[in-house]
N, C-alpha and C positions, 0 to 999 in steps of 0.2 A: 466441589472445585469447578471452575468455569473455564471457558476457552474463548479466545479472541481470534477471529480469522481476519488477519490484517491484509487487505488487498491493495496492491499497487498496479501501476500501468502494465507491468509484465503479465499480470493475470489476464487482462484484456487481450494482450498480444498473443498469449497462449491459446486463446479462443479465435485467433485469426481476425481480430478487430483491428482496423488500421488506425490506431489511436496514439501512435508515437508522435513526438514533435516533428520528426522527419516527415511523417505522413501529412501532418497539418500544414507544414510550410509548403509542401508540394501542392496541396489543395489550394492554399491562398494564392500561390503564383499562377495556378491554372485559372482561377477566377479573375485575377488581374490581367492575364494574357488575353483571355477571351474578351475583356472590355476593350483592350487596345486594338485587337484584331477586328472588333466590330465598329471601330471608329472610322471616320472618313479618311481615306488615304491622302498622304502628302500634307495633312494638317497636323497641328500639335494636339497632344493629349495630356490630360492631367487629372489625377484623383488624389485622395488623401495619402496614398502610398508612394506613387511615382509620377514623374513627368517625362514625356517623350516629345522632343522638338519636331519630329516628323514621323508620321505613321507610315511604315513600309507598304509598298504595293505587293511585294512578294514575301512569302513566309517560309521559313524552314518548317518541316513537319512537326506537329505537336503543339499542345497548349501548355507549355511549361517554361520555366525560367531560361533554360538553355536555348530553346527555340527563339525566345524573345531577344536574348542577347545576340545570338548569331544573326538574326534578321536585321537588327539595328546596326550591328558592325558591318554588315554587307553594304549598307548605304552610308557608312561613316558616322554613325550616331551611337550614343550610349544612353543608358538609363540614368536619369537624375532622380534622386530620392527625396521625397517629401516626408518620409518616415524613416529616420536614421536607425531607429531600433530594428525595423525590418531589414535594413541593409546589413546590420551587424549579425543578426541571427542567420541570415541567408549566407553570408560569408563563412560563418562558423560551420554551418551545415555542409557547404560545398567543400571547404578545406579539410574538415575532419570526418565528414559523413556522419556527424552526430552533433547534437546541440541540446543544451538544457536551458530552455527559455527563462525559467524562474531564476536560475543562477546568474544568467547574463543580465537580467534586470537588476539583481542585487549588486553585482559588480559595478554596473553603470551608476546605480544609485550612490554607491560609496564614492565614485569618481566625482560626482557633482559637487561634493563639498571638500574632497581631499586634493583635487587637482585644479589649479587656478584657471587653466584654459581647457575646461572640460568640454566634451562633445555636446553635452546637454545642460540645460537648466533642469532642476527637479520638476518644474511645471511641464516642460516639453516632454521629458522622459515619461512622466505619468500619463500625459495625454496620448502619446504614441503607444504606450503600453496598453492603455484602455482600448484602443482600436484593435490591437492584437487579441486582447481578452474577449472582446465581443465576437470576433471572427472565430475564435476557438470554440466558444459556446455554440455558435451556429453549426460549425463543422461536427462537433461531437454529438449534437442532437440528431443530425442526419445519420451519423454512424449508428447511434443507438436504434433509431427507427428502422434502419435497413438490416443491420447485422444481428443485433440482439433479438429483435422480434422474430427473425427467421430462425435463429438457433433455439429459441424457446419452443417454437412449433415443431422443429425436427428433433430436438433433444440432443444432449451431449453424449459422447461415446468415450470420454476419457475416464481416468480413475481419481479425479480430484474430489468428487463427492464422498467416496468412502474414506478418503484421508481427512476430510473435514469432520465427519461424524464418527470416526473410529474411537475406540476406548483409549484412555490414557496409557502410556507406557512409562512406568515410574523411573526407568533408567534415564529418561529425558529430563528429570527434575533435579532441583538443588538438593544438596545433602540434607539440609534442615527439613525441607518439605517431605523428603522420603522418611526421615525419622519420625516426623509428626504423624504421617499416615500410618506408619507401623504402630505408633502408640495408640492411635484411634482404634485400629483393628484389634490391638491387644486388649484394650479396655472392653471391647465387645465380646471377646471370646473367653477372657480370663474367668469371669463368674461361672460360665458354663463348665469350664474345665474343673474349677474348684468344686462345683456341685457334683460333677461326675466322680471325682476322686474321693469325695466325702460320702459317696453313696446316696446322695439326695435324689439323684435321677439315674436312669439307665441310659445306655447309649442309644437304644431304640427310641427313647422319648425325645431325643434331640432332633431339631429340624434337619431335613435332609441336606441343605446347603452347609449347615454347621458340621454335620457328620463328615462330609467330604473334606472340609477344612481341617478338622481335628485329626482325621486319619492321615492327613498329609504332613502334619508337623509333629515335632517332638515336644511333649508337654514339659520336658525338663529345660528346654531352651526356647520357650514359646516366642518371646519377642524377637530373638535373633532369627528364628526360623520364619517368622512372619515377614520380617524384612527381606530375607532371602527370596521368599516366595513372591513377594510384591515386585521384585526386580526381575523375575523370571518371565519367560515367554508364555507360561501357562497361568499367569496371575489373573487374567480375565475370567478363568474358569472358577475362581474362588472369591473374587471381590467385585463389587460394583465400581467400575472404573470409567463409566460414562460421564461426560460433562453435565453438570446440573443446568447450566445456561450457556448458550453460544451467541456471541456477538459478532456479526459481520461488520467490521470497521473498514469502510471503503474509502480510500484516499482518492479514488478516481471520481470523475464527474458522470460517468455512465453507471448503469444499474446492473452490471453483469452478475452481481450476487444473486439476482433473481433466478438464475439457472439452478441454484442449489438450496433454495429456501424450503422446499418440500422435503423435510427430513424423512418422511415415509418412503421416499424413493431409495433411501440408503439404509433402511432399518427393516430387516426382514423378521425381527423377533418381537417387535412392539416395545422395545426398550425405551424409545424416545417419547412415548405417549405424553408424559407430563413434563417434558423438558421445554424450556423457553428458548426461542430463537428471536433475536433482535437484530435490527439494522441501523447503523449510523453512517450517513454520508458526511464525514467530518469536513470535507472541502466543498460541500454543496452538490447540487445535481442539475443537469441540463433539463431534467423533467420538471416543467413549471408547476405541475400539480403538487410537487413536494414543498413548494414555498421555501426553497432552500437554495438561494443564489450561489453561484460558484465562487470560491475563494481561490484566487490565483495571484501568487506573489511570492513572498519569502518568509520562512519561519525559523530562523537561526538566531535566537536571542543569546546563544552561548558564544557567538562570534564576538571577538574583542571590539570590532568596529561598531557593533550595534550600540554599545554604551555611548560612543561618540555621537551617534545619530540622535539618541535621546537627549543628549546635552545641547543639541542645536536649538531645542525649544521651538521647532517649526513643524507643525503637525502634518504638513504636506509630505514630509519624508516618511510618515507612518501610514500613508494611504493604503499601501499594499502589503502590510505586515500581517501575517496570518493570525498571530496570537490576538491581535486586536479585532480582526474580523470574526474570530470565533465567538465573540461576545454578542454578535448580532442575531444569533439563534441559540436554541437550548442544547445543541449537539454536544458542545464541550462539557456542559454541566452533566448531561446524561452519561457521557463517557466517564467522568470522574465518579459518578455514583456507581457505575458498573465495576470499575477497577478497585473501588474501596469497599465493595460489598463482600469480597472474599478472594481466596487464592485463585490465580488464573494462569493458564498457559497461552502463549502467543504463537500462532502458526503464521509464518510470513509467506505469502503467495504473491510473487512478482513485484515486491517493493524493494528497491535498491538500498533503502535506508540512507539516502543522500542527505546533505546538509540543509537542503531547502525545507526539510521537515524535522530538523534535529531537536528543536525545543519540545515538540509534542512527543517524539520518540523517547526522549530522555524521561519525560513524565511517565510514559508507559513502562519503560524498561527498568528504571530504578525504583519504581514503587515496590514496597516491601511485599505486596501481595503477588507480584510477578515471580513465578517460580520456574518458568521454563520459556525459552525463546527458541523456536525450531524453524530455521529457514528451509524453504524448498528452492532448490537451485536449478539452473538451466545446464543441460549437458549437450555437448556437441562432439564431433568426431575426435578432436584432439584436446579436449579439456572441459572445464565447467567454470561457473562463476561463484562457487561457494566461498572461496577466499576473498573475493571482492566484496561480497555481502558482509562477511565477518569484519573486514576492515572498516566498512562504513558503519556497521553496528557499534564498533569500538569507539567511534567518534561521538556517539550519543551517550556514552557512559563516562561519568567522572571517576567512578570506582572500578578499576579494571579487574580487581580480584572478584568482585561480584559478577562482572560480565562473564568471566571464565567459568563461574559456577552455574550461571543461568543459561548460557548459550549451548545448544546441543552440538556435540562434535559430529564431524562429517560422517563417521561410520554409521550413525543412527539417523542421518537425514536422508532425504530422497529427492529426486528431481521432479520438477513440475511438468506434467505432460497433458 
């Protein structure tokens, strides 16, 4: 059985990397503000994002959006936007203290053909979105170089590594997969029990690990006892419950999985010597050596409006649809090969399972080989986000009965730290 470590932006945030959209928008405005402040006073300023009819002589403290707005208002001026998409995500961030750039793009994309007097043409929207995407790539590359490399040198002190490489707990799995595992173990032990009962071998001739197991179960109810033992906390003492292969499926553009690729750091008994560890950056990487450009857009083909977009027969509308971008590399094909190679468990680390990735998540979650989905949630003083993650997961399932069987209940889940 295999394991997928599904990494979202919350994984980077848990390592104190400033990679949220909130962080990025602040960075972009700092860059813009410094350009304005460096311009000649009392003259006009313009770049691809904003225009200012008069550069102030005096500035409120700081290189941020708020300082720019106040400084302009003090002389009776305002920001004029050359990139309306930046205006929209800035307003959302300031009003809600949160923004999902990919979702905003998709909502505006739908407006371009559903609303007669839309804010954008699809060409303008894509052009302005491309500017933002380029800036995001530059920002995250700086973050990776500064924060990730520093943490690789100093090492991590959390307990994420042991969670990634820990043995399976069968109580986290679907009923069918538990029964299948019990049948496999039964087929292994039944011939030995038969030989023992028929006098073909003595107990002392049995391998030590099988001696321990036979001593633990009743030979009259072997299969039921095996199932019960597999679900117990002591199962790891009797069965090999380590993943055969581990895939780090990173939805981020940074390479934070590098912190945990050395399985020997978390394996004190040599159990992982022959185990495979793979990495797929499904949305690309800011590391140019990967030859894997970032995919930034939207991936919800299950949305009803997506069918209407395809009917437009205008390929410009599909420029930033993730499922189409997946075909530009071998990442998606490699992922399909992994999930079709055998049963697997998914551990969710910092991925909200939002609609911008719903098509791919549906492919992962509803595959017959997926037998367990275990979310790691965030906990704070007066609550946690377990329920939010589960609600988002449910949107990626067409069959809710299957979802309830696969998703691990909160009692057996843990927080990410």
